[in-house]
NUDREN-878524 format. One record per residue (C-alpha): x, y, z. Coordinates in pm, whole numbers, always signed. Layout:
BEGIN
(site (X,Y,Z));
...
% end
This chain:
BEGIN
(site (-4,+3,+20));
(site (+141,+348,-96));
(site (+221,+581,+185));
(site (-14,+854,+259));
(site (+216,+1116,+128));
(site (+234,+962,-211));
(site (-147,+968,-208));
(site (-160,+1319,-133));
(site (+92,+1420,-394));
(site (-92,+1207,-634));
(site (-421,+1384,-576));
(site (-292,+1730,-589));
(site (-90,+1680,-921));
(site (-394,+1510,-1062));
(site (-589,+1818,-1019));
(site (-327,+2053,-1145));
(site (-282,+1855,-1453));
(site (-638,+1822,-1509));
(site (-711,+2204,-1493));
(site (-647,+2350,-1855));
(site (-407,+2056,-1904));
(site (-135,+2294,-1713));
(site (+138,+2130,-1491));
(site (+201,+2274,-1144));
(site (+560,+2374,-1257));
(site (+408,+2597,-1543));
(site (+157,+2777,-1300));
(site (+245,+3116,-1149));
(site (+307,+3131,-772));
(site (-43,+3315,-744));
(site (-228,+3045,-940));
(site (-49,+2764,-727));
(site (-171,+2930,-405));
(site (-511,+2974,-557));
(site (-538,+2620,-655));
(site (-381,+2489,-326));
(site (-656,+2695,-131));
(site (-892,+2473,-291));
(site (-695,+2156,-314));
(site (-410,+2157,-69));
(site (-579,+1863,+116));
(site (-582,+1570,-128));
(site (-900,+1468,-227));
(site (-1071,+1680,-505));
(site (-1175,+1399,-726));
(site (-1447,+1541,-933));
(site (-1629,+1244,-1086));
(site (-1623,+1241,-1480));
(site (-1985,+1176,-1598));
(site (-1935,+914,-1871));
(site (-2202,+801,-2109));
(site (-2274,+516,-1881));
(site (-2327,+742,-1584));
(site (-2581,+927,-1776));
(site (-2758,+624,-1907));
(site (-2786,+520,-1536));
(site (-2913,+851,-1397));
(site (-3281,+714,-1382));
(site (-3172,+434,-1176));
(site (-2982,+661,-950));
(site (-3254,+903,-874));
(site (-3483,+595,-803));
(site (-3226,+451,-563));
(site (-3187,+772,-391));
(site (-3555,+831,-357));
(site (-3613,+470,-217));
(site (-3319,+507,+20));
(site (-3475,+830,+143));
(site (-3809,+670,+187));
(site (-3652,+364,+361));
(site (-3449,+571,+607));
(site (-3743,+815,+688));
(site (-3507,+1101,+665));
(site (-3557,+1402,+439));
(site (-3275,+1564,+229));
(site (-3316,+1913,+113));
(site (-3095,+2124,-104));
(site (-3125,+2459,+31));
(site (-2877,+2688,-146));
(site (-2660,+2661,-441));
(site (-2336,+2879,-430));
(site (-2230,+3078,-732));
(site (-1889,+3218,-796));
(site (-2013,+3480,-1028));
(site (-2246,+3640,-750));
(site (-2070,+3584,-428));
(site (-1860,+3328,-237));
(site (-1852,+2967,-334));
(site (-1662,+2641,-325));
(site (-1708,+2611,+54));
(site (-1439,+2365,+206));
(site (-1510,+2490,+548));
(site (-1313,+2229,+730));
(site (-1467,+2173,+1049));
(site (-1852,+2240,+1038));
(site (-2104,+2528,+1020));
(site (-2145,+2713,+1339));
(site (-2491,+2828,+1484));
(site (-2503,+3192,+1585));
(site (-2693,+3351,+1872));
(site (-2954,+3461,+1597));
(site (-3019,+3094,+1504));
(site (-2846,+3135,+1167));
(site (-2556,+2920,+1041));
(site (-2207,+3068,+975));
(site (-1928,+2962,+750));
(site (-1668,+3037,+489));
(site (-1611,+2999,+122));
(site (-1262,+2944,-25));
(site (-1325,+3114,-359));
(site (-1546,+3413,-465));
(site (-1642,+3753,-359));
(site (-1525,+4089,-506));
(site (-1149,+4001,-482));
(site (-1180,+3639,-553));
(site (-1044,+3544,-224));
(site (-1351,+3388,-42));
(site (-1606,+3508,+190));
(site (-1764,+3487,+529));
(site (-2130,+3403,+491));
(site (-2441,+3340,+712));
(site (-2731,+3125,+600));
(site (-3060,+3063,+754));
(site (-3206,+2716,+819));
(site (-3443,+2767,+522));
(site (-3161,+2860,+287));
(site (-3148,+3249,+283));
(site (-2787,+3323,+210));
(site (-2584,+3663,+277));
(site (-2229,+3725,+224));
(site (-2105,+3916,+520));
(site (-1746,+3983,+453));
(site (-1508,+3950,+141));
(site (-1145,+3870,+191));
(site (-866,+4071,+37));
(site (-482,+4019,+62));
(site (-461,+4231,+390));
(site (-730,+4037,+582));
(site (-630,+3696,+444));
(site (-703,+3488,+122));
(site (-882,+3171,+70));
(site (-1029,+3076,+416));
(site (-1044,+2683,+411));
(site (-1152,+2685,+767));
(site (-1485,+2693,+940));
(site (-1570,+2944,+1214));
(site (-1560,+2900,+1597));
(site (-1811,+3087,+1803));
(site (-1628,+3171,+2139));
(site (-1760,+3261,+2484));
(site (-1690,+3644,+2411));
(site (-1961,+3622,+2145));
(site (-1723,+3670,+1841));
(site (-1635,+3424,+1576));
(site (-1283,+3301,+1522));
(site (-1121,+3151,+1208));
(site (-805,+3128,+985));
(site (-722,+3192,+624));
(site (-516,+2958,+414));
(site (-309,+3243,+249));
(site (-271,+3626,+251));
(site (-166,+3825,+537));
(site (+159,+4038,+550));
(site (+376,+3714,+476));
(site (+135,+3558,+256));
(site (+110,+3262,+482));
(site (-234,+3294,+632));
(site (-381,+3481,+932));
(site (-606,+3420,+1240));
(site (-893,+3660,+1264));
(site (-1175,+3771,+1493));
(site (-1508,+3841,+1324));
(site (-1785,+4024,+1484));
(site (-2132,+4027,+1290));
(site (-2267,+4185,+1082));
(site (-1925,+4283,+892));
(site (-1648,+4358,+1141));
(site (-1317,+4159,+1095));
(site (-989,+4219,+1279));
(site (-667,+4019,+1194));
(site (-516,+3889,+1517));
(site (-211,+3719,+1385));
(site (-14,+3690,+1045));
(site (+164,+3367,+1006));
(site (+524,+3407,+874));
(site (+630,+3052,+796));
(site (+839,+3012,+1113));
(site (+537,+3027,+1348));
(site (+299,+2826,+1115));
(site (+196,+2835,+749));
(site (-131,+2793,+563));
(site (-375,+2721,+844));
(site (-679,+2524,+731));
(site (-885,+2487,+1037));
(site (-1033,+2723,+1289));
(site (-906,+2738,+1665));
(site (-1092,+2555,+1935));
(site (-1196,+2719,+2266));
(site (-1052,+2507,+2565));
(site (-1102,+2457,+2923));
(site (-907,+2772,+3023));
(site (-1133,+2997,+2778));
(site (-853,+3052,+2538));
(site (-824,+2926,+2183));
(site (-605,+2669,+2041));
(site (-522,+2561,+1684));
(site (-290,+2409,+1453));
(site (-153,+2502,+1108));
(site (-122,+2260,+796));
(site (+272,+2234,+859));
(site (+182,+2124,+1210));
(site (+268,+2395,+1436));
(site (+41,+2459,+1741));
(site (-52,+2789,+1894));
(site (-267,+2966,+2159));
(site (-474,+3285,+2120));
(site (-552,+3448,+2463));
(site (-893,+3581,+2486));
(site (-1021,+3835,+2516));
(site (-718,+4042,+2410));
(site (-619,+3794,+2118));
(site (-260,+3767,+2187));
(site (-74,+3496,+1979));
(site (+168,+3239,+2135));
(site (+339,+2953,+1946));
(site (+337,+2641,+2148));
(site (+648,+2424,+2174));
(site (+516,+2104,+2002));
(site (+405,+2015,+1647));
(site (+194,+1701,+1601));
(site (+231,+1670,+1226));
(site (+6,+1757,+929));
(site (-339,+1829,+1061));
(site (-651,+1896,+864));
(site (-939,+1913,+1139));
(site (-995,+2129,+1442));
(site (-897,+2010,+1769));
(site (-1167,+1876,+1999));
(site (-1219,+1946,+2366));
(site (-1294,+1615,+2538));
(site (-1463,+1551,+2864));
(site (-1123,+1508,+3039));
(site (-1041,+1874,+2964));
(site (-777,+1781,+2710));
(site (-760,+1863,+2330));
(site (-752,+1584,+2087));
(site (-688,+1581,+1712));
(site (-565,+1373,+1417));
(site (-274,+1382,+1177));
(site (-328,+1282,+823));
(site (+21,+1113,+800));
(site (+314,+1044,+1011));
(site (+328,+809,+1321));
(site (+517,+502,+1335));
(site (+397,+365,+1003));
(site (+330,+685,+823));
(site (-50,+628,+811));
(site (-155,+897,+1064));
(site (-226,+933,+1439));
(site (-448,+1042,+1708));
(site (-287,+1268,+1973));
(site (-378,+1452,+2289));
(site (-275,+1800,+2372));
(site (-282,+1986,+2706));
(site (-329,+2354,+2721));
(site (+42,+2378,+2789));
(site (+115,+2254,+2449));
(site (+226,+1896,+2567));
(site (+147,+1655,+2292));
(site (+118,+1263,+2331));
(site (+31,+1038,+2057));
(site (-217,+789,+2181));
(site (-267,+574,+1855));
(site (-90,+508,+1543));
(site (-286,+387,+1231));
(site (-123,+92,+1060));
(site (-341,+32,+763));
(site (-297,-347,+864));
(site (-601,-580,+859));
(site (-905,-362,+894));
(site (-733,-72,+1056));
(site (-762,+256,+877));
(site (-517,+513,+739));
(site (-521,+872,+684));
(site (-758,+1021,+957));
(site (-808,+1367,+781));
(site (-1122,+1436,+967));
(site (-1189,+1575,+1330));
(site (-1279,+1363,+1634));
(site (-1597,+1388,+1839));
(site (-1708,+1243,+2171));
(site (-2009,+1008,+2202));
(site (-2243,+984,+2505));
(site (-2055,+682,+2601));
(site (-1736,+892,+2650));
(site (-1548,+734,+2363));
(site (-1391,+925,+2084));
(site (-1515,+860,+1739));
(site (-1373,+948,+1393));
(site (-1309,+832,+1038));
(site (-1005,+736,+823));
(site (-1005,+818,+453));
(site (-817,+523,+353));
(site (-759,+150,+492));
(site (-1011,-94,+615));
(site (-873,-385,+422));
(site (-832,-455,+48));
(site (-1109,-210,-49));
(site (-895,+64,+88));
(site (-1204,+293,+110));
(site (-1181,+409,+474));
(site (-1326,+331,+818));
(site (-1525,+459,+1114));
(site (-1359,+406,+1442));
(site (-1416,+424,+1805));
(site (-1131,+516,+2038));
(site (-1091,+531,+2434));
(site (-925,+822,+2577));
(site (-645,+573,+2644));
(site (-583,+521,+2292));
(site (-755,+174,+2241));
(site (-906,+169,+1892));
(site (-1213,-44,+1773));
(site (-1301,-36,+1395));
(site (-1667,-2,+1383));
(site (-1720,+4,+998));
(site (-1524,-55,+686));
(site (-1651,+115,+373));
(site (-1740,-42,+56));
(site (-1733,+193,-210));
(site (-2024,+94,-441));
(site (-2277,+32,-173));
(site (-2229,+272,+132));
(site (-1951,+514,-9));
(site (-1587,+570,+35));
(site (-1333,+807,+145));
(site (-1495,+958,+448));
(site (-1295,+1290,+485));
(site (-1496,+1522,+714));
(site (-1539,+1332,+1045));
(site (-1845,+1275,+1240));
(site (-2118,+1447,+1452));
(site (-2308,+1299,+1750));
(site (-2683,+1394,+1704));
(site (-2913,+1422,+1993));
(site (-3051,+1084,+1942));
(site (-2714,+936,+2013));
(site (-2636,+831,+1660));
(site (-2344,+958,+1464));
(site (-2373,+1107,+1114));
(site (-2094,+1155,+853));
(site (-2030,+1187,+477));
(site (-1795,+1029,+206));
(site (-1654,+1215,-66));
(site (-1653,+923,-314));
(site (-1861,+612,-380));
(site (-2217,+526,-333));
(site (-2463,+490,-618));
(site (-2308,+733,-855));
(site (-1959,+781,-710));
(site (-2032,+1135,-582));
(site (-2024,+1036,-210));
(site (-2286,+956,+41));
(site (-2446,+1055,+385));
(site (-2445,+780,+642));
(site (-2573,+713,+1002));
(site (-2393,+484,+1240));
(site (-2454,+389,+1605));
(site (-2192,+363,+1879));
(site (-2245,-6,+1845));
(site (-2147,+1,+1483));
(site (-2485,-47,+1313));
(site (-2433,+131,+980));
(site (-2702,+280,+737));
(site (-2656,+470,+413));
(site (-2909,+760,+410));
(site (-2839,+963,+95));
(site (-2638,+938,-231));
(site (-2515,+1254,-362));
(site (-2620,+1311,-725));
(site (-2358,+1573,-844));
(site (-2486,+1872,-1041));
(site (-2854,+1779,-1035));
(site (-3098,+1520,-909));
(site (-3262,+1460,-564));
(site (-2947,+1532,-384));
(site (-2707,+1764,-552));
(site (-2352,+1811,-453));
(site (-2035,+1621,-428));
(site (-1705,+1636,-223));
(site (-1850,+1723,+121));
(site (-1531,+1843,+313));
(site (-1754,+2006,+586));
(site (-1872,+1792,+871));
(site (-2235,+1793,+951));
(site (-2366,+1976,+1241));
(site (-2691,+1948,+1422));
(site (-2881,+2267,+1457));
(site (-3083,+2307,+1790));
(site (-3403,+2260,+1572));
(site (-3299,+1907,+1529));
(site (-3195,+1908,+1172));
(site (-2855,+1826,+1040));
(site (-2680,+2080,+807));
(site (-2374,+2047,+576));
(site (-2209,+2176,+272));
(site (-2051,+2041,-39));
(site (-1744,+2202,-201));
(site (-1872,+2103,-542));
(site (-2192,+2025,-723));
(site (-2529,+2216,-715));
(site (-2678,+2357,-1024));
(site (-2450,+2691,-1037));
(site (-2121,+2609,-1218));
(site (-2033,+2350,-980));
(site (-1970,+2587,-701));
(site (-2112,+2383,-407));
(site (-2443,+2375,-204));
(site (-2577,+2398,+133));
(site (-2826,+2135,+255));
(site (-3030,+1987,+526));
(site (-3086,+1633,+660));
(site (-3394,+1613,+896));
(site (-3484,+1297,+1093));
(site (-3839,+1160,+1111));
(site (-3874,+1283,+1464));
(site (-3614,+1555,+1516));
(site (-3507,+1608,+1880));
(site (-3462,+1977,+1980));
(site (-3170,+2065,+2195));
(site (-2969,+2352,+2340));
(site (-2613,+2451,+2281));
(site (-2365,+2613,+2520));
(site (-2217,+2914,+2330));
(site (-1845,+2897,+2434));
(site (-1660,+2657,+2654));
(site (-1837,+2368,+2814));
(site (-1608,+2426,+3113));
(site (-1753,+2691,+3347));
(site (-1734,+2822,+3702));
(site (-2007,+2882,+3956));
(site (-2135,+3253,+3895));
(site (-2035,+3258,+3538));
(site (-2282,+3384,+3278));
(site (-2343,+3113,+3012));
(site (-2507,+3191,+2689));
(site (-2744,+2912,+2567));
(site (-2852,+2870,+2203));
(site (-3187,+2708,+2107));
(site (-3537,+2745,+1975));
(site (-3852,+2915,+2127));
(site (-3626,+3024,+2416));
(site (-3871,+3328,+2496));
(site (-4089,+3053,+2624));
(site (-3844,+2897,+2882));
(site (-3975,+2892,+3238));
(site (-3684,+2710,+3391));
(site (-3312,+2635,+3340));
(site (-3117,+2359,+3527));
(site (-2757,+2246,+3536));
(site (-2775,+1892,+3615));
(site (-3088,+1933,+3787));
(site (-2980,+2239,+3987));
(site (-3199,+2529,+3924));
(site (-3033,+2836,+3777));
(site (-3114,+3201,+3737));
(site (-3158,+3312,+3371));
(site (-3233,+3595,+3156));
(site (-3415,+3557,+2807));
(site (-3256,+3728,+2525));
(site (-3460,+3626,+2207));
(site (-3618,+3329,+2052));
(site (-3279,+3198,+1991));
(site (-3060,+3267,+2296));
(site (-3073,+3339,+2666));
(site (-2822,+3388,+2938));
(site (-2803,+3162,+3267));
(site (-2585,+3178,+3562));
(site (-2402,+2887,+3673));
(site (-2552,+2799,+4026));
(site (-2309,+2752,+4309));
(site (-2458,+2378,+4373));
(site (-2401,+2280,+4014));
(site (-2234,+1959,+3913));
(site (-2122,+1813,+3594));
(site (-2395,+1717,+3360));
(site (-2640,+1842,+3106));
(site (-2815,+2163,+3094));
(site (-3205,+2143,+3070));
(site (-3446,+2403,+2965));
(site (-3826,+2381,+3030));
(site (-4070,+2567,+2803));
(site (-4401,+2693,+2900));
(site (-4582,+2403,+2727));
(site (-4409,+2157,+2952));
(site (-4146,+2030,+2696));
(site (-3790,+1976,+2831));
(site (-3488,+2011,+2601));
(site (-3115,+1898,+2680));
(site (-2778,+2037,+2589));
(site (-2590,+1825,+2335));
(site (-2277,+1818,+2556));
(site (-2201,+1773,+2929));
(site (-2115,+2091,+3108));
(site (-1828,+2069,+3350));
(site (-1812,+2272,+3652));
(site (-1469,+2429,+3752));
(site (-1402,+2476,+4118));
(site (-1405,+2845,+4267));
(site (-1338,+2974,+4635));
(site (-1531,+3267,+4737));
(site (-1435,+3276,+5120));
(site (-1295,+3100,+5413));
(site (-1467,+3086,+5748));
(site (-1275,+3142,+5946));
(site (-963,+3282,+5770));
(site (-737,+3205,+6074));
(site (-679,+2936,+6321));
(site (-447,+2691,+6470));
(site (-357,+2335,+6358));
(site (-671,+2110,+6419));
(site (-936,+2400,+6358));
(site (-1215,+2324,+6123));
(site (-1241,+2572,+5834));
(site (-1538,+2608,+5598));
(site (-1422,+2643,+5245));
(site (-1704,+2830,+5062));
(site (-1752,+2861,+4692));
(site (-1876,+2607,+4426));
(site (-1779,+2324,+4192));
(site (-1667,+2119,+4480));
(site (-1812,+1791,+4370));
(site (-1549,+1530,+4328));
(site (-1276,+1711,+4537));
(site (-941,+1507,+4562));
(site (-718,+1735,+4765));
(site (-725,+2037,+4995));
(site (-408,+2220,+5087));
(site (-347,+2511,+5342));
(site (-24,+2684,+5240));
(site (+88,+2402,+5031));
(site (+44,+2148,+5288));
(site (-217,+1868,+5220));
(site (-520,+1840,+5465));
(site (-554,+1492,+5572));
(site (-916,+1542,+5688));
(site (-1185,+1702,+5484));
(site (-1536,+1641,+5393));
(site (-1753,+1777,+5080));
(site (-2074,+1872,+5260));
(site (-2214,+2011,+4934));
(site (-2093,+2122,+4590));
(site (-2073,+2471,+4740));
(site (-1885,+2391,+5080));
(site (-1598,+2173,+5205));
(site (-1512,+2156,+5575));
(site (-1156,+2077,+5614));
(site (-930,+2045,+5927));
(site (-608,+2253,+5927));
(site (-325,+1994,+5902));
(site (-6,+1964,+6115));
(site (+282,+2166,+5950));
(site (+24,+2399,+5792));
(site (+164,+2738,+5679));
(site (+16,+3066,+5656));
(site (-75,+3086,+5290));
(site (-355,+3038,+5039));
(site (-593,+2747,+5047));
(site (-634,+2523,+4736));
(site (-906,+2288,+4634));
(site (-834,+2028,+4366));
(site (-1125,+1841,+4192));
(site (-1133,+1609,+3872));
(site (-1210,+1926,+3686));
(site (-935,+2148,+3798));
(site (-780,+2345,+4098));
(site (-910,+2668,+4255));
(site (-690,+2906,+4496));
(site (-853,+3111,+4750));
(site (-808,+3503,+4717));
(site (-763,+3547,+5095));
(site (-479,+3423,+5288));
(site (-531,+3172,+5579));
(site (-326,+3254,+5878));
(site (-189,+2971,+6101));
(site (-161,+3091,+6465));
% end
């Protein structure tokens, strides 16, 4: 089996050769960059419609129709991008992002006034608006999607442009304000293709195509290059329930077939799995990771899976133990799953393939955590029941229960890509925490959803919270002191209860000590919140041997022998809190 680097090289050179029969060497640097912005990954494999394909079109449409009826899930093509009138060819690595207004936000790689791509919003019914058009100063050819951070702004990257023509990191504030936060120069990174991810500490973390890692500190936006590089990454980092960031590399590792890695907010990287392409194991995990309700990570590989070499779906423990759940067969269920997976509110996972299926244009599929696989839709190219192909954007689930995605090609307007939805028979409403899912008691949390003006109660894992309605699509709730790890539940006036898609983790915080002085052996009440699961208490750095967690908001600890005057710290499974006041040992 060829190494992944040879595969990537082959795909890129094939595209260059196919465009006007011009080789890579014969193109200008500007042409190379423009093409690479669209094809720098590897898998732009536009299906050539042969005579036999056209003759089979009626069969394809019938097959797609029957599949849609069989699976009882509705596919709708909502908008066709057009390079002549706006942004087009939305690679948008990552996923579309829901804003506080209920609309979805993303990027296109091409189009706009300058031809360098756009930021757009689109309603769930398909009304599209270009909000910002990139130029060389703000960046060019944004291949990445957008991240909505807890400060209410969107963050993203451009593949090229900026002061060194190596790409940028930007902050975008709707409706149209963009600020460049960092210009990559080749030494600190080059050609970022994914957006940064907000981590446990409230800062943003990301990677560039050449493998460097970085931190953007919020709210100021200061850039710091981190010390370690995992390798070529083509998917956003994922914040898991253990507080670490997880990612994939498309190549590298012990056999050159890619890895899964863990990264801390200090930038420490540990490879937890090396793909081998042996047996049914996969190769080339270009897509991102997600975490199921069972706590396992889930992802896809574009290659491997045995002799078919069409890719896999895998499950992985946080320790790195892998289980292959599905091996793709191109003709029946699709091939080359590139964009990763999304966990729907039903618990099932959804994804796409860039090739295979009834007409070779790729598919949409559903798979359970137990590995039960179903093909849902066959993409039909430029027309048909499910137009589009080359879906490099992961599906996302809107709070209305429908799934939304993009294709980079296909659609009716000059092969420029399209925006589509997939709606289950009984869509389950949900709510989203805008920003980090690691929060402290007293923090305001913005919650996205539907019909939120009708909310009568908000609970954090069963603990009632104060809240302030904002609109039908968002509200703000305050994390209660007694909150523990769990889902957020909102209750509507009609009695309906809606849960968040992800678990919210409560960080510890100390508000006061009662008393703040005393001798060894004195019992001290440590007041605050987030104390569930406390594993250690210290006085001036000396560990208390006796303490009890009376409630998530109070710990009673005994001042230990050898205790020194200083700060009190509480360590839980979620993190560590330090008192503002000093405890005086007398």
